[in-house]
MDTraj code that builds the backbone (N, CA, C; nanometers):
import mdtraj as md
import numpy as np

residues = "UNK UNK UNK UNK UNK UNK UNK UNK UNK UNK UNK UNK UNK UNK UNK UNK UNK UNK UNK UNK UNK UNK UNK UNK UNK UNK UNK UNK UNK UNK UNK UNK UNK UNK UNK UNK UNK UNK UNK UNK UNK UNK UNK UNK UNK UNK UNK UNK UNK UNK UNK UNK UNK UNK UNK UNK UNK UNK UNK UNK UNK UNK UNK UNK UNK UNK UNK UNK UNK UNK UNK UNK UNK UNK".split()
xyz = np.array([
    [8.8097, 13.3086, -5.3216],
    [8.9194, 13.2228, -5.2836],
    [8.9723, 13.2607, -5.1434],
    [8.9837, 13.3901, -5.1187],
    [9.0302, 13.4356, -4.9878],
    [8.9307, 13.3968, -4.8788],
    [8.8028, 13.4089, -4.9074],
    [8.7015, 13.3730, -4.8083],
    [8.7083, 13.2238, -4.7747],
    [8.7374, 13.1393, -4.8721],
    [8.7491, 12.9954, -4.8495],
    [8.8664, 12.9665, -4.7558],
    [8.9780, 13.0372, -4.7724],
    [9.0932, 13.0199, -4.6849],
    [9.0615, 13.0643, -4.5421],
    [8.9880, 13.1731, -4.5300],
    [8.9504, 13.2229, -4.3969],
    [8.8591, 13.1228, -4.3277],
    [8.7637, 13.0659, -4.4013],
    [8.6704, 12.9695, -4.3432],
    [8.7400, 12.8415, -4.2988],
    [8.8469, 12.8011, -4.3677],
    [8.9183, 12.6782, -4.3362],
    [9.0183, 12.6941, -4.2231],
    [9.0567, 12.8166, -4.1912],
    [9.1577, 12.8379, -4.0877],
    [9.1018, 12.7993, -3.9512],
    [9.1877, 12.7462, -3.8617],
    [9.1399, 12.7075, -3.7287],
    [9.1013, 12.8304, -3.6467],
    [9.0013, 12.8148, -3.5661],
    [8.9549, 12.9242, -3.4807],
    [9.0519, 12.9427, -3.3648],
    [9.0797, 13.0661, -3.3237],
    [9.1719, 13.0881, -3.2114],
    [9.1083, 13.0420, -3.0806],
    [9.1913, 12.9875, -2.9934],
    [9.1444, 12.9466, -2.8610],
    [9.1589, 13.0636, -2.7656],
    [9.0665, 13.0736, -2.6747],
    [9.0735, 13.1808, -2.5758],
    [9.0668, 13.1206, -2.4369],
    [9.1294, 13.1870, -2.3426],
    [9.1284, 13.1399, -2.2052],
    [9.2375, 13.0377, -2.1802],
    [9.2356, 12.9816, -2.0620],
    [9.3364, 12.8842, -2.0230],
    [9.3014, 12.7465, -2.0789],
    [9.4031, 12.6683, -2.1109],
    [9.3750, 12.5317, -2.1563],
    [9.3274, 12.4460, -2.0393],
    [9.2458, 12.3480, -2.0677],
    [9.1954, 12.2588, -1.9634],
    [9.3092, 12.1736, -1.9109],
    [9.3186, 12.1602, -1.7798],
    [9.4226, 12.0790, -1.7187],
    [9.3731, 11.9357, -1.7061],
    [9.4579, 11.8419, -1.7408],
    [9.4198, 11.7021, -1.7337],
    [9.4351, 11.6475, -1.5927],
    [9.5257, 11.7013, -1.5156],
    [9.5530, 11.6484, -1.3825],
    [9.6370, 11.5228, -1.3955],
    [9.7043, 11.4849, -1.2912],
    [9.7897, 11.3676, -1.2988],
    [9.7113, 11.2409, -1.2714],
    [9.5861, 11.2519, -1.2272],
    [9.5033, 11.1350, -1.2083],
    [9.5259, 11.0645, -1.0766],
    [9.6299, 11.1019, -1.0002],
    [9.6499, 11.0337, -0.8733],
    [9.5376, 11.0715, -0.7791],
    [9.5534, 11.1178, -0.6646],
    [9.4472, 11.1346, -0.5670],
    [9.3529, 11.2507, -0.5966],
    [9.3627, 11.3093, -0.7112],
    [9.2821, 11.4264, -0.7424],
    [9.1526, 11.3866, -0.8110],
    [9.0436, 11.4319, -0.7537],
    [8.9154, 11.4149, -0.8193],
    [8.8898, 11.5364, -0.9051],
    [8.7736, 11.5463, -0.9568],
    [8.7413, 11.6596, -1.0429],
    [8.7315, 11.7864, -0.9577],
    [8.8239, 11.8795, -0.9797],
    [8.8211, 12.0069, -0.9103],
    [8.8697, 12.0033, -0.7668],
    [8.9201, 11.8903, -0.7194],
    [8.9661, 11.8833, -0.5806],
    [9.1159, 11.9057, -0.5746],
    [9.1608, 11.9700, -0.4681],
    [9.3025, 11.9965, -0.4487],
    [9.3616, 11.8927, -0.3557],
    [9.4898, 11.8687, -0.3714],
    [9.5610, 11.7764, -0.2855],
    [9.6679, 11.8555, -0.2122],
    [9.6640, 11.8527, -0.0811],
    [9.7649, 11.9229, -0.0030],
    [9.8703, 11.8238, 0.0419],
    [9.9935, 11.8482, 0.0011],
    [10.1028, 11.7597, 0.0380],
    [10.1625, 11.8079, 0.1695],
    [10.1895, 11.7148, 0.2592],
    [10.2471, 11.7510, 0.3886],
    [10.3590, 11.6543, 0.4241],
    [10.4445, 11.6971, 0.5132],
    [10.5479, 11.6117, 0.5700],
    [10.6436, 11.5529, 0.4690],
    [10.6645, 11.4211, 0.4811],
    [10.7608, 11.3512, 0.3959],
    [10.7232, 11.3594, 0.2492],
    [10.5949, 11.3527, 0.2218],
    [10.5491, 11.3588, 0.0829],
    [10.5858, 11.4921, 0.0191],
    [10.5714, 11.6012, 0.0922],
    [10.6060, 11.7335, 0.0415],
    [10.7557, 11.7452, 0.0150],
    [10.8376, 11.6941, 0.1062],
    [10.9821, 11.6983, 0.0891],
    [11.0230, 11.6196, -0.0350],
    [10.9648, 11.5006, -0.0530],
    [10.9949, 11.4187, -0.1708],
    [10.9514, 11.4887, -0.2994],
    [10.8338, 11.5503, -0.2968],
    [10.7806, 11.6173, -0.4150],
    [10.8709, 11.7331, -0.4569],
    [10.9131, 11.8136, -0.3596],
    [11.0010, 11.9270, -0.3909],
    [11.1363, 11.8800, -0.4427],
    [11.1904, 11.7737, -0.3832],
    [11.3187, 11.7199, -0.4289],
    [11.3065, 11.6672, -0.5713],
    [11.1945, 11.6028, -0.6011],
    [11.1720, 11.5505, -0.7351],
    [11.1613, 11.6642, -0.8367],
    [11.0925, 11.7724, -0.7996],
    [11.0816, 11.8875, -0.8891],
    [11.2179, 11.9492, -0.9161],
    [11.2971, 11.9648, -0.8116],
    [11.4317, 12.0219, -0.8283],
    [11.5172, 11.9339, -0.9192],
    [11.5086, 11.8018, -0.9007],
    [11.5870, 11.7093, -0.9821],
    [11.5458, 11.7173, -1.1290],
    [11.4164, 11.7236, -1.1542],
    [11.3688, 11.7323, -1.2920],
    [11.4095, 11.8642, -1.3564],
    [11.4095, 11.9731, -1.2797],
    [11.4538, 12.1023, -1.3337],
    [11.6022, 12.0969, -1.3689],
    [11.6831, 12.0293, -1.2856],
    [11.8260, 12.0176, -1.3144],
    [11.8505, 11.9367, -1.4405],
    [11.7587, 11.8432, -1.4706],
    [11.7705, 11.7630, -1.5925],
    [11.7318, 11.8437, -1.7156],
    [11.6687, 11.9600, -1.6957],
    [11.6332, 12.0460, -1.8076],
    [11.4883, 12.0357, -1.8522],
    [11.4026, 11.9773, -1.7688],
    [11.2605, 11.9676, -1.8044],
    [11.1988, 12.1064, -1.7935],
    [11.1241, 12.1513, -1.8935],
    [11.0632, 12.2851, -1.8895],
    [10.9626, 12.2998, -1.7748],
    [10.9584, 12.4186, -1.7181],
    [10.8690, 12.4473, -1.6060],
    [10.7226, 12.4288, -1.6467],
    [10.6869, 12.4737, -1.7649],
    [10.5479, 12.4615, -1.8097],
    [10.5049, 12.3155, -1.8163],
    [10.5945, 12.2295, -1.8614],
    [10.5630, 12.0869, -1.8709],
    [10.5425, 12.0269, -1.7316],
    [10.6291, 12.0628, -1.6374],
    [10.6159, 12.0135, -1.5002],
    [10.4869, 12.0625, -1.4357],
    [10.4539, 12.1891, -1.4595],
    [10.3331, 12.2464, -1.4005],
    [10.2086, 12.1731, -1.4492],
    [10.2026, 12.1439, -1.5776],
    [10.0873, 12.0711, -1.6306],
    [10.0844, 11.9273, -1.5809],
    [10.1997, 11.8648, -1.5771],
    [10.2077, 11.7242, -1.5364],
    [10.1629, 11.7041, -1.3924],
    [10.2045, 11.7944, -1.3033],
    [10.1767, 11.7783, -1.1605],
    [10.0618, 11.8664, -1.1107],
    [9.9984, 11.9379, -1.2025],
    [9.8829, 12.0223, -1.1699],
    [9.9171, 12.1267, -1.0632],
    [10.0293, 12.1954, -1.0843],
    [10.0715, 12.3030, -0.9953],
    [10.1028, 12.4242, -1.0823],
    [10.1212, 12.5389, -1.0193],
    [10.1514, 12.6596, -1.0963],
    [10.3010, 12.6658, -1.1261],
    [10.3339, 12.7337, -1.2335],
    [10.4748, 12.7510, -1.2683],
    [10.5444, 12.8403, -1.1650],
    [10.4692, 12.9329, -1.1059],
    [10.5271, 13.0207, -1.0033],
    [10.5750, 12.9397, -0.8832],
    [10.5013, 12.8341, -0.8479],
    [10.5410, 12.7484, -0.7357],
    [10.6782, 12.6859, -0.7626],
    [10.7004, 12.6441, -0.8858],
    [10.8275, 12.5810, -0.9213],
    [10.9410, 12.6829, -0.9146],
    [10.9140, 12.8040, -0.9636],
    [11.0175, 12.9075, -0.9605],
    [11.0492, 12.9526, -0.8184],
    [10.9573, 12.9374, -0.7248],
    [10.9807, 12.9785, -0.5867],
    [11.0633, 12.8777, -0.5067],
    [11.0813, 12.7573, -0.5592],
    [11.1580, 12.6575, -0.4855],
    [11.3029, 12.7034, -0.4723],
    [11.3597, 12.6878, -0.3521],
    [11.4986, 12.7326, -0.3318],
    [11.5986, 12.6431, -0.4010],
])
top = md.Topology()
chain = top.add_chain()
for i, resn in enumerate(residues, 1):
    res = top.add_residue(resn, chain, resSeq=i)
    for name in ("N", "CA", "C"):
        top.add_atom(name, md.element.get_by_symbol(name[0]), res)
traj = md.Trajectory(xyz[None], top)
């Protein structure tokens, strides 16, 4: 009976989860460098979402950026 329970249990995942990407200008494995006005808008949007209480992990996955980048914003 114990062996049946062990066999039915889900296998643990290892490593990082696959990122879906936001689908905008990003191809498979390509990075997007934001510059100028776009960068200013992006940072302002991140700050606004953080003030609303959106979790950092959720923002990082949604926008395909690191959580450390969000924490470094002034």
